[in-house]
C-alpha positions as CSV (number, residue, x, y, z in Angstrom):
1,M,54.6,53.8,-55.3
2,K,52.2,54.2,-58.3
3,A,54.5,56.4,-60.4
4,L,58.1,57.3,-59.8
5,A,60.3,60.2,-60.9
6,Y,64.1,60.5,-60.6
7,Y,66.3,63.5,-61.4
8,D,70.0,63.7,-60.8
9,G,70.0,61.3,-57.8
10,K,66.7,62.5,-56.2
11,I,63.6,60.2,-56.2
12,G,60.0,61.1,-55.6
13,T,56.6,61.3,-57.3
14,P,56.3,63.3,-60.6
15,E,54.6,66.0,-58.6
16,E,57.3,66.3,-56.0
17,L,60.5,66.6,-58.1
18,T,61.6,70.0,-59.4
19,I,64.1,70.7,-62.2
20,P,66.6,73.6,-62.3
21,F,65.5,76.4,-64.4
22,N,68.8,76.5,-66.3
23,D,68.7,72.8,-67.4
24,R,69.3,73.1,-71.1
25,V,66.2,71.0,-71.9
26,H,64.0,73.9,-71.1
27,F,65.5,76.2,-73.7
28,F,66.7,73.8,-76.4
29,G,65.2,70.4,-75.9
30,D,68.9,69.5,-75.5
31,G,69.0,65.8,-74.7
32,C,68.1,62.3,-75.8
33,Y,65.9,59.5,-74.3
34,D,64.9,55.9,-74.5
35,A,62.1,53.8,-73.1
36,A,61.3,50.2,-72.4
37,M,58.6,48.0,-70.9
38,G,59.1,46.2,-67.6
39,G,57.4,43.1,-66.4
40,N,57.7,41.4,-63.0
41,G,60.6,43.7,-62.0
42,K,62.6,43.0,-65.2
43,I,63.1,45.5,-68.1
44,F,62.5,43.9,-71.5
45,L,65.4,44.2,-73.9
46,L,67.2,46.5,-71.5
47,E,70.7,46.0,-73.2
48,D,69.3,46.9,-76.6
49,H,67.7,50.1,-75.3
50,L,70.8,51.1,-73.3
51,D,72.9,50.6,-76.4
52,R,70.7,52.9,-78.4
53,F,70.6,55.4,-75.6
54,Y,74.4,55.7,-75.3
55,T,74.7,55.8,-79.1
56,S,72.3,58.8,-79.3
57,A,74.2,60.5,-76.5
58,R,77.5,60.1,-78.3
59,Q,76.2,61.5,-81.5
60,L,75.0,64.6,-79.6
61,D,78.2,64.9,-77.5
62,I,76.2,64.5,-74.3
63,H,77.9,63.0,-71.3
64,I,75.7,60.4,-69.5
65,P,76.6,60.7,-65.8
66,M,77.1,56.9,-65.2
67,E,78.3,53.9,-67.1
68,K,75.9,51.6,-68.9
69,E,76.0,48.8,-66.4
70,A,75.3,51.1,-63.5
71,L,72.4,52.8,-65.3
72,G,70.9,49.4,-66.1
73,Q,71.1,48.5,-62.4
74,L,69.6,51.8,-61.4
75,L,66.6,51.5,-63.8
76,T,66.0,47.9,-62.5
77,E,66.1,49.1,-58.9
78,L,63.7,52.0,-59.6
79,L,61.3,49.7,-61.4
80,G,61.1,47.5,-58.3
81,K,59.7,50.5,-56.4
82,V,56.6,50.8,-58.6
83,D,53.5,48.9,-57.7
84,S,52.6,47.3,-61.0
85,R,53.2,44.0,-62.8
86,I,53.8,45.7,-66.1
87,S,55.3,49.2,-66.3
88,F,56.5,51.8,-68.8
89,V,60.1,52.7,-68.1
90,Y,61.3,56.0,-69.6
91,W,64.7,57.7,-69.1
92,Q,66.5,60.7,-70.7
93,V,69.7,62.6,-70.3
94,T,69.9,66.4,-70.8
95,R,73.2,68.1,-71.6
96,G,73.3,69.7,-68.2
97,V,72.7,72.9,-66.3
98,E,74.4,76.2,-67.1
99,E,73.4,79.7,-68.2
100,R,71.5,79.8,-71.4
101,N,73.7,80.0,-74.5
102,H,73.5,78.1,-77.8
103,T,77.1,76.9,-77.3
104,Y,77.8,74.7,-74.3
105,S,80.8,74.0,-72.0
106,E,82.9,71.0,-73.1
107,G,82.5,68.1,-70.8
108,L,79.4,69.5,-69.1
109,P,78.0,66.7,-66.9
110,G,74.6,65.5,-68.2
111,K,71.5,65.2,-66.0
112,L,69.7,61.9,-65.8
113,W,65.9,61.7,-65.6
114,V,63.7,58.6,-65.1
115,Y,60.0,58.2,-65.1
116,I,58.2,54.9,-64.4
117,C,54.5,54.2,-64.3
118,P,52.0,51.3,-64.6
119,K,51.1,50.6,-68.2
120,G,49.7,47.6,-70.1
121,F,49.9,46.8,-73.8
122,A,47.2,47.5,-76.4
123,D,45.2,44.5,-77.6
124,P,47.2,43.0,-80.5
125,G,44.0,41.6,-82.0
126,K,42.4,45.1,-82.4
127,P,43.4,46.9,-85.6
128,I,44.3,50.6,-85.4
129,R,43.5,53.4,-87.7
130,L,46.2,55.5,-89.5
131,N,46.4,58.8,-91.3
132,D,49.5,60.2,-93.2
133,R,51.4,63.4,-93.6
134,E,54.6,64.6,-95.3
135,D,57.7,64.0,-93.2
136,T,59.2,67.4,-92.7
137,R,61.4,66.5,-89.7
138,F,65.1,67.1,-89.7
139,F,67.8,64.7,-91.0
140,H,68.7,63.1,-87.7
141,C,65.7,60.9,-87.2
142,N,68.0,58.1,-86.3
143,V,68.8,60.0,-83.0
144,K,66.2,59.6,-80.3
145,S,66.3,63.3,-79.6
146,L,64.1,65.2,-77.2
147,N,63.1,67.5,-80.1
148,L,59.8,65.9,-80.7
149,L,57.6,68.8,-81.7
150,P,56.8,67.5,-85.3
151,S,55.9,64.2,-83.8
152,V,53.7,65.8,-81.2
153,M,51.8,67.8,-83.8
154,A,51.4,64.7,-86.0
155,A,50.1,62.6,-83.0
156,Q,47.6,65.3,-82.0
157,S,46.4,65.5,-85.6
158,A,45.9,61.8,-85.6
159,K,44.0,61.9,-82.4
160,R,41.6,64.6,-83.8
161,D,41.1,62.3,-86.8
162,G,40.3,59.4,-84.6
163,C,43.5,57.6,-85.6
164,G,46.1,55.8,-83.5
165,E,49.2,56.8,-85.6
166,T,50.4,58.9,-88.5
167,I,52.4,57.5,-91.4
168,F,55.3,59.8,-92.3
169,H,56.5,59.9,-95.9
170,R,59.0,61.9,-97.9
171,G,57.4,62.3,-101.2
172,E,55.9,58.9,-102.0
173,I,58.4,57.0,-99.8
174,V,57.1,55.8,-96.4
175,T,59.6,56.4,-93.6
176,E,58.1,55.6,-90.2
177,C,55.3,56.8,-87.9
178,A,55.1,59.7,-85.5
179,H,56.2,57.5,-82.6
180,S,56.4,54.0,-84.1
181,N,57.9,52.0,-87.0
182,V,55.7,50.7,-89.9
183,S,56.4,47.6,-91.9
184,V,54.2,45.7,-94.4
185,L,53.6,42.1,-95.5
186,K,53.3,41.5,-99.2
187,D,53.2,38.0,-100.9
188,G,54.7,36.4,-97.8
189,V,57.6,38.9,-97.5
190,L,58.1,41.5,-94.8
191,Y,59.2,44.9,-96.1
192,S,60.6,47.6,-93.8
193,H,62.4,50.9,-94.4
194,P,66.2,50.5,-93.9
195,N,67.9,51.9,-90.8
196,D,69.1,55.2,-92.3
197,E,69.0,58.8,-91.2
198,F,65.3,59.0,-92.0
199,I,64.0,56.7,-89.3
200,L,64.8,55.7,-85.7
201,R,66.1,52.2,-85.5
202,G,63.2,50.7,-83.6
203,I,64.1,48.0,-81.1
204,A,60.6,46.5,-81.4
205,K,60.9,46.5,-85.2
206,T,64.3,44.8,-85.0
207,H,62.9,42.0,-82.8
208,M,59.9,41.6,-85.0
209,I,62.3,41.1,-87.9
210,Q,64.2,38.5,-85.9
211,A,60.8,36.9,-85.2
212,C,60.2,36.7,-88.9
213,Y,63.5,35.0,-89.5
214,R,62.7,32.4,-86.8
215,L,59.4,31.8,-88.6
216,G,61.0,31.5,-92.0
217,I,59.4,34.7,-93.3
218,P,61.7,36.5,-95.8
219,V,62.6,40.1,-94.9
220,L,63.6,43.0,-97.3
221,E,64.7,46.2,-95.6
222,K,64.2,48.6,-98.5
223,P,62.2,51.8,-99.1
224,F,58.6,51.3,-100.2
225,S,55.9,53.7,-101.4
226,L,52.5,54.8,-100.0
227,D,50.8,52.9,-102.8
228,F,52.8,49.8,-101.9
229,L,51.6,50.2,-98.3
230,K,48.0,50.7,-99.4
231,N,48.0,47.5,-101.4
232,A,50.0,45.4,-98.9
233,D,48.5,42.2,-97.5
234,E,49.1,43.5,-93.9
235,V,50.4,46.7,-92.3
236,L,52.3,46.3,-89.0
237,V,53.0,49.1,-86.5
238,T,55.7,48.4,-84.0
239,S,57.0,50.2,-80.9
240,T,58.2,49.5,-77.4
241,T,54.8,50.1,-75.9
242,K,52.8,48.6,-78.8
243,L,55.0,45.6,-79.6
244,C,53.2,44.6,-82.9
245,L,49.8,45.9,-84.0
246,R,47.9,45.6,-87.2
247,A,46.6,48.7,-89.1
248,G,43.2,48.3,-90.7
249,E,42.6,51.8,-92.1
250,L,44.5,54.6,-93.7
251,N,42.8,58.0,-94.2
252,G,39.4,56.3,-93.9
253,Q,40.1,53.6,-96.4
254,S,40.5,49.9,-95.5
255,I,44.0,48.4,-95.7
256,G,45.5,45.0,-94.9
257,G,43.5,42.1,-93.6
258,K,44.6,39.8,-96.4
259,A,47.1,37.6,-94.5
260,P,45.7,37.2,-91.0
261,E,47.4,33.9,-90.2
262,L,50.8,35.1,-91.1
263,L,50.2,38.3,-89.1
264,Q,49.1,36.4,-86.1
265,A,52.1,34.1,-86.2
266,I,54.4,37.2,-86.1
267,Q,52.4,38.8,-83.3
268,Q,52.4,35.6,-81.2
269,E,56.2,35.1,-81.7
270,V,56.8,38.7,-80.6
271,I,54.5,38.3,-77.6
272,R,56.2,35.0,-76.7
273,E,59.6,36.7,-76.5
274,F,58.3,39.3,-74.1
275,C,56.5,36.7,-71.9
276,D,59.5,34.4,-71.9
277,D,61.9,37.2,-71.0
278,T,59.9,38.8,-68.3
279,G,57.9,35.8,-67.0
280,C,54.6,37.6,-67.6
281,A,51.8,35.2,-68.7
282,T,49.8,38.0,-70.4
283,L,50.3,41.5,-71.7
284,E,47.8,43.0,-69.2
285,G,49.1,45.3,-66.5
């Protein structure tokens, strides 16, 4: 199977499965999600992603219809049905199915969705372009909610500008990107926004920080400004599907490129963890 879809116990292709009209996701975006990369039939950092997924659901009072261990086994089994060495593994839970109303029934059983498709990684040696915009999203950015319209609009704007990501900022303080985290290297120190309500706790970012610790690179998780980012030695964009990329441009102006050896050491350590964990020799699909 080239791509697989799952909804509430049913498996098929994305074109075959149908979703009940009264699933609350259609009216309210009422759910949360997570995503990981799989290699050689194994999901990379699965426990980390499951922990975040169940935390998001608890914060939204959504009832995931199975226990964490069972969901991990299901995702791994479904990954094995897809014909690809490296795959994108996405799952979400919606609050459930009932007649449209802003309030919901207590204990409503959630509906589990899964989507798996072949997907390789971007070339870590190729810098990406960035733009920026004011972060006008809500104050629950730490929840991986399905309400992604601001991020969708920002991502489309970046695409029109020929950019690969958008830097969000609140005033002059950088928060994160439309669908990634952003960190910077300055004078041998890695700076990254703290895990507060303004950003999603990125698993790829967390493991990049752990890679820095292993390499002896100091880390400061503290807010930094747009000017600080513009003058940084390197700008790093991290996500599940990107791992760790270098940004070379912001709004048409060159950024970073001043500490290539340190950057490459971090990238290689992040890639090594993925390859060691999954048994994949390369990041290609």
